[in-house]
N, C-alpha and C positions, 0 to 999 in steps of 0.2 A: 097447526103450527106452521109458521112461515118457512119456506124452504130457503136453503142457502143460495140457490140459483136466482132467487128474486131479491137478494140482498142488495143494498145500496152502499157504495163505498165513496167517500170523499177523499180526493187526493189533494194535498196542500203542499205545494213546493213552488218556489220562485224561479226555478231553473227549468226551462221548457224541455230540455233533453231528458231530464228525469221524469217529467210528466209524460212525455211521449213513450218512454220505456214502460212506465207503469200502465198507461192506457193500453198499449199493445199487449201486455201480459194479462190484463184483467178484463178487457172489454167483452170478451166472449162469455165470460161467466157471470158478470155483475153489471148492475146499473151504476154508472160512474158519473160523478160531478167533479169539477176541478176548481180550485181556488189558488191564485198566485200570491196571496198574502194572508197573514193572520186575520186581518180585519175582514177580508172577503170570506174567509173560512167561517168566522163567527156569524156573519150574515146568512150564509148558506145553511148552516146548522139550524139557525132560528127559523128559516123558511121551509126547509126540507130535511128534517132530522135523518141523518144517515145511520146505517147499521154499524159502520166502522169507519175510522178515519186514519189515513196514512198521513203523517205529519212531519214535515221538515222542521228542524230546530232553528237553523240560521236563516232568518228572513228579515228584510227591512221592516221597520215599524214594529208591530207586535210579533215577537219571536214565538217559536213553537212551544217553549216552556210556558210562556204566559197564556197562550191559547189553551193549553192543557189545564192550567190552573183555573181558568175561567170556565172551561167545560165541566171540570170536576166540582166546582163551586155551585153549579146550577143543578138543582134536583132533577129537572127534566132531561138533562144531558149527561149526568155523571156516570151512567151505566154504558155509554157508548165506548166501545173499546178503541183505544188510541195506540197505534203502532208508530213510534218515532222512526224516521228514516233520515239519517244524518251522517255527515262526515266527521262529527265529533265522536271519535272512537275510544277515548280514554275512559277508564273505569269510573271516574268521578262523575262525568257527564251521564254515563249510562245509569249510575246509581240515582242521580238527580231525576232523570226522566222516569225511572220506575217508581221512585218515591212520590212523584207528582201524581201517580195513578195510571201511568201508561201500562198497557197489557204486554208490550214487547218493545224491543229497541234493536234496530237493524242498522248496521253501519254501511256507508257508501265507500267505494262503489258496491252496489248490491247486485245479487244474482236474481233476476226476475222470477226464475223458477222457485227459488227459496221464498221470496216475498209472496208469491202466489200461494204456496203451501201454508205459510204462516197466516195469511189472510183467511184462507179456508178454515184452518184450525180455530182461529179466534172467533170467526163467525159461527162456527158450529157450537162452540162453548156458549156464546151469547144467546143463540137461539134456544139451546137447551135450558139455560138459566131463565130466559124469558118464559118458556113453557112451564117450568116448575113454579115460577112466581104466579102465573095465571092459574095453575092448579091449586095453589095455596089460597088464592083469593076466592 
């Protein structure tokens, strides 16, 4: 079974300050890649399938909701956990994100320690699920 420490996380946010905070919080524990747009995120997922995606909602071009829709529509990508990180803090937006298939929804400004804990928890769940699926096969 793959270990959490070897997991890859894709950070998708068009605000460099947010990217910098996330990289600082996660770089020691995970392999990271960064996309500054939804389009770039989809290209990176196709080239190097990450274990988890941290995804902003409000971005120019393809927004985070549409990125999530496309990920969940693709059989090879639908099991990648998506955690939305967004300033859209109302219940309706959170409900929409979770209904699209996101594993979690974190509002900005975010606490890097909390994001790190949620990333670790969702990666652990994914790795155990993958392991169980391998055993069933």
